[in-house]
C-alpha positions in Angstrom: 27.5 -26.2 -5.4 28.7 -26.5 -1.8 32.0 -24.7 -2.7 30.2 -21.9 -4.5 27.9 -21.3 -1.6 30.9 -21.2 0.8 32.6 -18.6 -1.4 29.4 -16.5 -1.4 29.2 -16.7 2.4 32.9 -15.6 2.7 32.3 -12.7 0.4 29.2 -11.6 2.4 31.1 -11.9 5.7 33.9 -9.8 4.3 31.5 -7.1 3.1 29.7 -7.1 6.5 33.1 -6.9 8.3 34.2 -3.9 6.2 30.8 -2.2 6.9 31.1 -2.9 10.6 34.7 -1.6 10.6 33.6 1.6 9.0 30.6 1.7 11.3 32.7 1.4 14.4 35.5 3.7 13.2 33.0 6.5 12.6 31.2 5.7 15.8 34.4 6.5 17.8 34.1 10.2 16.8 30.6 10.7 18.2 30.1 12.4 21.6 28.8 9.9 24.2 25.0 9.8 24.3 24.5 12.0 21.3 22.2 9.5 19.5 20.7 7.8 22.6 17.2 9.1 21.9 17.2 7.4 18.5 18.1 4.0 19.8 15.3 1.4 19.3 13.3 3.4 16.8 12.5 2.6 13.1 11.5 4.3 9.9 9.6 7.6 10.3 9.9 7.5 14.1 13.7 7.1 13.8 13.9 10.0 11.2 11.9 12.3 13.5 14.1 11.3 16.5 17.2 12.2 14.4 15.5 15.5 13.5 15.1 16.4 17.1 18.7 15.6 17.8 20.3 17.6 14.9 17.8 20.4 14.1 19.5 23.1 16.3 22.7 24.4 14.9 24.8 27.5 15.3 25.5 28.2 11.7 28.1 30.7 10.4 27.0 33.9 8.6 26.6 33.4 4.9 29.5 34.8 2.7 32.9 36.2 3.6 34.6 37.5 6.7 35.2 36.4 10.2 32.7 33.7 11.3 31.5 33.3 7.8 31.0 30.4 5.4 34.3 31.0 3.7 36.1 31.1 7.1 34.4 27.7 7.8 35.4 26.3 4.4 39.1 26.8 5.3 38.6 24.2 8.0 36.0 21.9 6.4 36.9 21.7 2.7 40.7 21.6 2.4 42.5 19.2 0.1 45.1 17.5 2.3 47.7 17.1 -0.5 48.1 20.9 -1.3 45.8 22.9 1.0 43.6 24.2 -1.8 39.8 24.4 -1.9 38.2 20.9 -2.1 35.7 21.6 -4.9 33.4 18.6 -5.5 31.9 20.3 -8.6 35.1 20.7 -10.6 38.7 19.4 -10.8 40.2 22.9 -10.2 42.7 23.3 -7.3 42.2 26.9 -6.2 44.0 28.6 -3.3 42.1 30.0 -0.3 41.9 33.7 0.1 41.8 34.1 3.8 38.1 34.4 4.8 37.1 35.8 1.4 35.8 33.9 -1.6 38.4 31.9 -3.4 39.1 33.0 -7.0 36.4 31.8 -9.4 34.4 30.1 -6.7 30.9 30.5 -5.2 29.1 29.1 -2.2 26.8 26.4 -3.6 23.6 25.1 -2.0 23.6 21.4 -2.9 19.9 21.1 -2.2 18.8 24.3 -3.9 17.7 27.1 -1.6 14.8 27.8 -3.9 13.3 24.5 -2.8 12.2 26.0 0.5 11.6 29.5 -1.0 15.1 30.9 -0.5 14.4 32.2 3.0 17.8 33.2 4.5 17.6 31.4 7.8 19.5 28.5 9.5 18.7 26.3 6.6 20.3 28.7 4.2 23.5 28.9 6.2 23.9 25.3 7.1 27.4 24.0 6.2 26.1 20.5 5.7 24.3 21.8 2.6 27.0 24.3 1.5 30.1 23.5 -0.6 32.7 25.6 -2.4 32.1 25.4 -6.1 33.5 26.6 -9.4 31.2 29.4 -10.4 30.6 28.1 -13.9 29.6 24.6 -12.5 27.5 26.3 -9.9 25.6 28.4 -12.5 25.0 25.4 -14.7 23.8 23.1 -11.9 21.1 25.6 -11.1 18.2 24.3 -9.0 17.7 21.0 -10.8 17.2 17.7 -9.0 20.1 15.3 -8.5 19.9 12.2 -10.7 21.6 10.2 -13.4 22.1 12.3 -16.6 21.6 9.8 -19.3 20.2 12.0 -22.1 21.3 15.1 -23.9 24.1 16.9 -21.9 24.1 20.7 -21.7 27.1 21.0 -19.4 30.0 18.7 -18.4 33.4 19.6 -16.9 34.6 16.0 -16.2 33.2 16.1 -12.6 29.6 17.1 -12.8 27.1 16.8 -15.7 23.9 18.7 -16.3 21.2 17.6 -18.8 18.3 15.3 -19.4 17.5 12.4 -17.2 15.1 9.4 -17.3 15.7 8.6 -13.6 12.3 9.8 -12.6 9.4 7.5 -13.8 6.9 9.2 -16.0 9.1 11.3 -18.2 12.3 13.1 -18.9 13.5 15.8 -16.4 16.4 18.3 -16.2 18.9 17.2 -13.6 22.5 17.3 -12.5 24.8 14.4 -11.7 27.9 14.4 -9.5 31.1 12.4 -10.1 31.1 8.8 -8.9 33.5 9.5 -6.1 31.1 12.1 -4.6 27.7 10.5 -5.2 27.5 9.0 -1.7 28.6 12.4 -0.2 25.7 14.2 -1.9 23.1 11.5 -1.2 24.0 11.7 2.6 23.9 15.5 2.4 20.4 15.4 0.9 19.3 12.9 3.5 20.6 15.2 6.3 18.7 18.1 4.9 15.3 16.4 4.8 15.9 15.1 8.3 17.3 18.2 10.0 14.7 20.4 8.3 11.8 17.9 8.5 9.6 20.8 9.7 10.0 22.4 6.2 8.1 19.5 4.6 5.1 21.7 3.6 7.4 24.3 2.0 9.2 22.1 -0.6 8.6 23.9 -3.8 10.0 24.8 -7.2 12.0 22.0 -8.9 11.8 19.9 -5.7 8.5 18.6 -7.0 10.5 16.2 -9.2 12.4 14.8 -6.1 10.6 15.5 -2.9 7.0 15.1 -1.6 5.4 17.5 0.9 5.5 15.1 3.8 7.9 14.3 6.6 8.3 10.6 5.6 9.5 9.3 3.3 9.9 12.8 1.7 11.9 11.5 -1.2 10.1 10.1 -4.2 10.7 6.3 -4.4 13.0 6.6 -7.3 15.2 9.0 -5.3 15.2 6.6 -2.3 16.4 3.8 -4.6 19.0 6.0 -6.2 20.4 7.3 -3.0 20.6 3.9 -1.4 22.5 2.7 -4.4 24.9 5.6 -4.3 25.5 5.2 -0.6 26.5 1.6 -1.2 28.7 2.3 -4.2 30.4 5.3 -2.6 30.6 4.6 1.1 31.6 7.1 3.8 35.1 8.4 3.1 37.7 9.9 5.4 36.9 13.3 3.7 33.3 13.1 4.9 34.3 11.9 8.4 36.7 14.8 8.8 34.2 17.4 7.4 31.5 16.1 9.7 33.8 16.5 12.8 34.9 20.0 11.7 31.3 21.1 11.1 30.3 19.7 14.6 33.0 22.0 16.1 31.5 25.0 14.3 27.7 24.3 14.4 27.3 21.8 17.2 25.4 19.2 15.2 26.3 16.2 13.1 25.2 14.3 10.0 23.9 10.9 11.3 24.1 9.4 7.8 27.9 9.9 8.0 28.2 8.8 11.6 26.3 5.7 10.9 26.8 4.5 7.2 23.8 2.1 7.6 21.5 4.8 8.9 20.0 5.3 5.4 19.1 1.6 5.4 17.4 1.9 8.8 15.3 4.9 7.7 14.6 4.0 4.0 16.1 0.7 3.1 16.5 -3.0 3.9 16.7 -2.4 7.7 13.5 -0.5 8.0 11.8 -3.2 10.1 14.8 -3.3 12.5 15.2 -0.8 15.3 18.4 1.3 15.2 21.2 0.1 17.4 24.5 2.2 17.4 26.8 -0.9 17.4 24.7 -2.8 15.0 24.2 -5.5 17.6 20.5 -5.7 18.1 20.2 -8.0 21.1 17.4 -6.1 22.8 13.6 -6.9 22.6 11.7 -5.1 19.9 8.6 -5.3 17.8 9.1 -5.7 14.0 5.4 -5.4 13.3 3.1 -3.6 13.6 4.5 0.0 13.6 3.6 2.3 16.5 0.6 4.6 15.7 -0.5 2.4 12.8 -4.3 2.4 12.0 -6.3 -0.7 11.7 -9.3 0.3 9.5 -12.3 -2.0 9.4 -14.0 0.2 6.8 -17.8 0.2 6.9 -19.7 -2.5 8.8 -23.5 -2.7 8.8 -25.4 -2.0 12.0 -25.7 -5.1 14.2 -23.3 -7.1 12.0 -19.8 -8.3 13.0 -16.5 -8.1 11.2 -12.9 -8.9 11.8 -9.5 -7.4 11.0 -6.1 -9.1 11.2 -2.8 -7.6 12.6 0.5 -9.2 11.9 2.6 -9.3 15.1 6.3 -10.1 14.8 8.9 -9.6 17.5 12.5 -10.4 18.3 14.6 -11.1 21.4 11.7 -11.1 23.7 12.1 -11.7 27.5 8.6 -13.0 27.9 5.1 -13.0 26.5 3.3 -10.0 24.9 0.3 -8.5 26.6 -2.6 -7.0 24.6 -5.2 -4.5 25.7 -8.0 -2.6 24.1 -8.9 0.7 25.6 -10.8 3.9 24.7 -14.3 5.2 24.6 -15.5 2.6 22.1 -13.4 -0.3 23.5 -16.6 -2.4 24.3 -17.3 -2.9 20.6 -13.9 -4.5 19.9 -12.5 -7.8 21.2 -9.7 -10.2 20.9 -9.8 -13.9 21.8 -6.7 -13.9 24.0 -5.0 -11.0 25.7 -1.6 -12.7 25.5 0.7 -13.7 22.7 3.3 -16.2 23.8 7.0 -15.4 23.3 7.3 -18.3 20.8 4.3 -17.2 18.7 5.3 -13.6 18.6 8.9 -14.4 17.5 7.6 -16.8 14.9 5.0 -14.3 13.7 1.4 -14.3 14.8 -1.8 -13.3 13.1 -3.9 -11.5 15.6 -7.7 -11.3 14.9 -9.5 -8.3 16.2 -13.3 -8.6 16.3 -15.9 -5.8 16.0 -19.6 -5.9 16.8 -21.6 -3.0 15.4 -24.0 -2.2 18.2 -24.4 1.5 17.5 -24.3 3.6 14.4 -21.4 6.0 13.7 -17.6 6.1 13.8 -16.0 4.1 16.6 -12.4 4.1 17.6 -10.3 2.4 20.2 -6.6 1.8 21.1 -4.9 -1.6 20.9 -1.8 -1.7 23.0 1.0 -4.3 22.7 3.4 -4.4 25.6 5.5 -6.8 27.7 8.4 -9.0 26.7 10.8 -6.1 27.2 9.6 -4.1 24.2 8.6 -0.5 24.1 4.8 -0.4 24.3 3.2 0.1 20.9 -0.2 1.5 20.4 -2.5 1.1 17.3 -5.8 2.8 16.5 -8.8 0.7 15.7 -11.2 2.5 13.5 -14.6 1.5 12.0 -17.7 3.1 10.6 -20.9 1.4 11.7 -23.4 2.1 9.0 -27.2 1.7 9.1 -26.9 0.6 5.5 -30.0 -1.6 5.5 -29.8 -4.6 3.2 -32.0 -7.5 2.0 -30.2 -10.8 2.5 -30.2 -13.9 0.3 -33.4 -16.1 0.3 -33.5 -19.5 2.1 -35.8 -22.5 2.0 -36.4 -22.1 -1.7 -39.1 -24.4 -3.1 -41.1 -24.7 -6.3 -43.8 -22.4 -4.9 -41.9 -20.0 -2.5 -39.0 -19.1 -0.3 -38.1 -17.4 2.9 -37.1 -13.7 2.4 -34.5 -12.3 4.9 -33.1 -8.9 5.7 -30.8 -7.1 8.2 -31.8 -5.0 11.2 -32.5 -1.3 10.6 -32.0 1.0 13.6 -35.2 2.3 15.1 -37.4 0.6 12.6 -40.9 -0.2 13.8 -41.5 -2.8 11.1 -40.7 -3.8 7.5 -42.6 -3.8 4.3 -41.6 -6.4 1.7 -42.1 -6.2 -2.1 -42.1 -9.4 -4.1 -42.3 -9.1 -7.8 -41.3 -10.5 -11.2 -39.8 -8.5 -14.2 -41.4 -8.3 -17.6 -39.8 -7.0 -20.8 -41.2 -3.7 -22.2 -39.6 -4.3 -25.6 -37.0 -1.5 -25.4 -33.3 -1.7 -24.4 -30.8 0.2 -22.3 -27.1 -0.2 -21.4 -26.6 -2.8 -18.7 -23.4 -3.1 -16.6 -22.3 -6.6 -16.0 -19.1 -5.7 -14.1 -17.5 -2.4 -12.9 -14.5 -2.3 -10.6 -12.1 0.5 -9.6 -10.0 -1.6 -7.2 -10.4 0.8 -4.2 -10.0 -2.1 -1.8 -7.6 -4.3 -3.9 -8.7 -7.2 -5.9 -12.5 -7.8 -5.5 -14.0 -11.0 -4.3 -14.6 -13.4 -7.1 -11.6 -12.2 -9.1 -8.5 -14.3 -9.3 -4.8 -13.5 -9.7 -1.8 -15.3 -11.0 1.9 -14.8 -10.3 2.7 -11.2 -9.3 0.1 -8.5 -8.6 -0.2 -5.9 -5.9 -2.4 -3.0 -4.7 0.3 -0.8 -3.2 -0.8 2.1 -5.4 -4.2 3.1 -4.2 -7.1 2.2 -6.5 -4.8 0.4 -8.9 -3.9 -3.3 -9.5 -0.3 -3.6 -10.6 0.4 -6.5 -12.9 3.9 -8.1 -13.1 7.2 -7.4 -11.4 10.7 -7.0 -12.8 11.1 -10.8 -12.8 7.6 -12.2 -13.1 4.5 -11.7 -15.1 1.1 -11.0 -13.6 -2.5 -11.6 -14.5 -6.0 -10.9 -13.0 -9.2 -12.5 -14.1 -12.9 -11.5 -13.7 -15.6 -13.7 -12.1 -17.7 -15.7 -14.7 -19.8 -13.3 -16.8 -22.8 -14.0 -19.0 -21.4 -13.0 -22.5 -23.6 -15.4 -24.5 -25.0 -12.5 -26.5 -22.8 -10.4 -28.8 -22.4 -6.7 -28.3 -20.9 -6.4 -24.8 -18.0 -3.9 -24.5 -14.9 -4.2 -22.4 -13.5 -0.9 -21.1 -10.1 -0.7 -19.3 -8.2 2.2 -17.9 -4.5 1.6 -17.4 -1.0 3.1 -17.4 2.6 1.9 -17.5 4.5 1.3 -14.2 7.2 4.0 -13.6 9.8 3.8 -16.5 8.5 0.7 -18.1 7.8 2.7 -21.3 5.0 1.4 -23.5 4.4 -1.7 -21.4 1.8 -3.8 -23.2 -1.4 -4.9 -21.5 -3.0 -8.1 -23.0 -6.7 -8.8 -22.7 -8.1 -12.3 -23.3 -11.6 -13.8 -23.3 -11.8 -17.5 -22.2 -8.0 -17.7 -22.9 -8.4 -16.5 -26.5 -6.7 -13.2 -27.5 -8.8 -10.0 -27.5 -6.4 -7.1 -27.7 -2.9 -5.9 -26.8 -2.8 -2.3 -25.7 0.3 -0.1 -25.3 0.2 1.9 -22.1 1.7 5.3 -21.4 2.8 7.5 -18.5 -0.8 8.7 -17.8 -3.9 6.6 -17.6 -5.5 5.8 -21.0 -8.9 4.4 -21.7 -9.0 1.3 -23.9 -12.1 -0.5 -25.2 -13.1 -3.4 -27.4 -16.5 -5.0 -28.5 -16.9 -8.6 -27.6 -18.3 -11.4 -29.8 -20.8 -13.9 -28.3 -19.1 -16.2 -25.9 -20.6 -18.3 -23.1 -22.8 -17.7 -20.0 -19.7 -18.3 -17.8 -17.0 -16.4 -19.7 -13.9 -15.0 -18.0 -11.9 -12.0 -19.1 -8.2 -11.8 -18.2 -5.7 -8.9 -18.2 -2.0 -9.6 -18.1 1.4 -8.0 -18.3 4.9 -9.6 -18.7 8.0 -9.4 -16.5 9.8 -6.1 -16.8 6.8 -4.5 -18.6 4.7 -3.7 -15.6 1.2 -2.1 -15.8 -1.2 -0.4 -13.4 -4.9 -1.2 -14.1 -7.1 1.5 -12.7 -10.6 0.6 -13.8 -12.5 -2.2 -15.6 -16.0 -2.3 -16.9 -18.1 -4.7 -19.0 -21.4 -3.5 -20.3 -24.0 -4.7 -22.8 -27.4 -3.7 -24.1 -30.1 -5.2 -21.9 -33.9 -5.3 -22.2 -35.9 -2.7 -20.2 -38.0 -4.5 -17.7 -40.9 -3.4 -15.4 -41.8 -4.8 -12.0 -45.1 -6.8 -11.7 -46.0 -7.4 -8.0 -46.8 -10.9 -6.8 -50.3 -11.4 -5.5 -50.7 -9.8 -2.0 -47.6 -7.6 -2.2 -46.4 -5.2 -1.0 -47.0 -6.6 2.5 -46.2 -5.4 6.0 -44.2 -8.2 7.8 -44.2 -6.6 11.2 -41.0 -6.1 13.3 -39.3 -9.3 12.2 -36.3 -10.1 10.0 -37.7 -12.8 7.7 -41.0 -13.8 6.0 -42.2 -16.9 4.3 -43.3 -16.2 0.7 -45.8 -18.7 -0.9 -48.1 -19.0 -3.9 -45.4 -18.5 -6.6 -45.0 -20.2 -10.0 -42.5 -23.0 -10.3 -39.2 -22.5 -12.3 -39.6 -18.7 -12.4 -37.5 -15.8 -11.4 -38.7 -13.5 -8.6 -37.2 -10.5 -6.8 -37.8 -9.0 -3.4 -36.8 -5.8 -1.7 -37.6 -4.5 1.8 -38.4 -1.0 3.2 -38.0 -0.3 6.9 -41.0 1.4 8.6 -40.8 4.4 11.0 -37.2 5.5 10.5 -37.0 7.1 6.9 -34.4 4.5 5.7 -34.8 4.0 2.0 -35.7 0.7 0.3 -33.1 -2.1 0.3 -31.3 -3.7 -2.5 -33.1 -6.4 -4.7 -32.6 -10.1 -4.2 -33.2 -12.5 -7.0 -34.7 -15.9 -6.3 -35.4 -18.8 -8.8 -38.1 -21.2 -7.7 -37.5 -24.9 -8.3 -38.8 -26.6 -11.4 -41.3 -29.0 -9.9 -42.7 -29.8 -6.5 -41.1 -33.3 -6.0 -41.8 -33.5 -2.3 -38.1 -32.9 -1.8 -38.3 -29.3 -0.9 -35.5 -27.5 1.0 -33.7 -29.7 3.4 -30.2 -29.6 4.8 -27.8 -31.8 2.9 -24.8 -33.6 4.4 -23.2 -31.6 7.3 -21.2 -29.2 5.1 -18.7 -27.2 7.1 -16.0 -24.6 6.4 -12.8 -23.5 8.1 -10.2 -20.8 7.5 -7.5 -21.9 5.1 -4.6 -19.7 3.9 -6.2 -16.6 2.2 -9.7 -18.0 2.1 -11.7 -20.9 3.4 -11.8 -24.7 2.9 -15.3 -26.1 2.4 -15.6 -29.8 3.4 -18.2 -32.6 3.2 -19.6 -31.4 -0.1 -22.1 -33.9 -1.5 -21.4 -35.8 -4.8 -21.6 -33.8 -8.0 -23.2 -30.7 -6.4 -23.1 -27.0 -7.3 -21.6 -24.4 -5.0 -22.2 -20.7 -5.2 -20.4 -18.1 -3.1 -22.6 -15.1 -2.5 -22.0 -11.8 -0.8 -24.3 -10.7 2.1 -26.7 -9.1 -0.3 -27.1 -12.3 -2.3 -24.9 -11.2 -5.3 -23.2 -14.2 -6.8 -19.4 -14.0 -6.6 -18.2 -17.5 -7.7 -20.0 -20.5 -9.1 -18.6 -24.1 -9.2 -20.3 -27.1 -10.8 -20.0 -30.8 -10.5 -17.8 -30.8 -7.4 -17.5 -33.3 -4.5 -15.7 -33.6 -1.2 -13.9 -30.4 -0.5 -13.0 -27.1 -2.2 -10.7 -24.2 -1.5 -12.2 -20.8 -2.0 -10.0 -17.7 -2.1 -11.4 -14.6 -0.5 -9.8 -11.2 -1.2 -11.1 -9.4 1.9 -12.8 -10.0 5.2 -16.5 -10.0 5.5 -19.7 -12.0 5.7 -20.5 -14.4 2.9 -23.1 -17.0 2.0 -22.4 -20.5 0.7 -25.3 -22.0 -1.4 -25.0 -25.8 -2.0 -27.3 -27.2 -4.7 -27.9 -30.9 -5.4 -30.9 -32.5 -7.1 -33.0 -29.4 -6.5 -32.1 -29.4 -2.8 -30.6 -26.3 -1.3 -28.4 -25.6 1.7 -27.4 -22.1 2.7 -24.5 -21.5 5.1 -23.3 -18.2 6.6 -19.5 -17.6 6.6 -17.9 -15.0 8.8 -14.3 -14.6 7.4 
């Protein structure tokens, strides 16, 4: 094993040495200072810096004659062995004809001119996108995207192919494919075009829709990014490209950075995206890996007079000292951090920065979080939150056999609160009742669990499985003790994982296996009677990945009407809790609250179950239960023997329920927020508020 690892390291070192040799050899042709403004930048910021460097060019006139494209080709596209036209679209060796078109040849736009509407401007005349081409090959290539032609071929001359391709996830497209020896050339040419003409991003049209998106970054669809990075690695920068790049620079005054720096594609789109660009590849200066400049930290909605937190992952390299943090802006007073300094050691090891927010006013608040010091270029992030006067009733406390304490949040400008306490009685009719409904807008909801590989990178979808691992998500416990519930799922296959199966189980027993397609499909199945704490799981296998867009479980429930408890509704005054008494033991009650004086509608309903009997052991605090952050959730400690623990959201909705536990328990929480822990033992209750 040791020998094998040594060989691998030697091979890796050799590859890196070759890459560095090419890197430095090409570097020697670049005018001093040409790329200085790109140094230290990453990803989109780096691409835009390159755009500003190379966007201005003195292009030749399109066609024949002095100062024309064909005049330029006689310098940029000459086969060194015989002086003929270097045609990358065919194997023909055709003699030049002065400044006129060579026999049987056209001027070919590699990235089709129809993709930006065909306007005859600098883009149209740019030599980096123009090549001499056999006219038949040119005509056959048309304006199709560049990809791997692995289906029916409509044209092939031994150099290029035109036909059907499955490269783009979601279906078959028409495409053209260059010869292996030129794949890197064309990939770097396309990269140049979307960089130099970044300002055309809103104009990409026609067949570009199968390759480009209307944005400045990343521009290429992900499958194209993957393909181009692969081609750049398989067909590295050649002497032909180096010479052509230098000749075009003499004519146009600009260069192709993806030729000058063979690893530039990796800096912009690939494995070096988190590393700032350095011309010599020796990154020995201070920089911030994360977060990216101009990133947005979105807290989402936070209830008025409530608090919330958001985390920012800070990682730096080669620091000369500590990092300094500052929050500025009109609404800076509502945000805070515990410490304005991150030590050099913490930052280089990776540091989870917690930003606090206190909703003291209603509306949208923003502020700027700056990170500076340690020799880095100052980075600024936007903090954004919507403080909502979304008035809510909170979970009951002090539950006894005859009453409880009702609680609610603050409602801005309220002069008082009216509370409604009631029970529900069946009317004898039924109606659909939703037990669970999720669209995954914010990732995996609280109470759900996940196993092996899942992600939420595609908005409003949960991806199950990767290329090498399966993946599964499971619902919180559901009351499925009565037959007739229906499970509905909307899902589709991941990219080109054609017909990827999605498996549904109920309490680990098979329910259904659905075959997914390119577009979302709706699947459903009726459920037999199970248990009051049943769990539904959805899973996919490695290499057969699935996007789950929506899940719903519904059943037929009895229609119930509210019967007010004696003395209710009742005005509680301008307070945020009220003791409710005179109730029947071992019975379900509900309460809702309406603010007075500010036109805010009635709150949500909170359900409370009174205790079975009055044993004299009414609510009391149990052992000193405590919690602390732990991994992606919390660790609850000092739990009493054989107790029950319920995790509730701030409205009192049950998210998780554990029975017969003792000592300590880890609880996974999928998102930040305020939660309630309810501990139950021998009809004694304890309620703890958790700010996670």
